[in-house]
C-alpha positions, 0 to 999 in steps of 0.5 A: 680762697676756695669755699671748702665747706661748700665744696665738701657739702656738695660732694657729701650731698652727691654721695648721699644721693648716689647711696639713695639711688643705689638703695632704690635700685637694690630694693627694686631688684630684690622686689623683681627677684621675689616676684620672679620666684613667686611666678616660678613657684606658681608655674611649677604648682600649676604644671604639677596639677595639670600633669 
């Protein structure tokens, strides 16, 4: 008979790891987006000062 508890725990752990990985990717994307927006804002302000 298969060890269903072990199988289900393995699937659960894989799912949890996938969720953690996805969360890290989302946090990195949000950080990159915030940095990009900040760089754009600074660039626009510099352009206005130079003009």
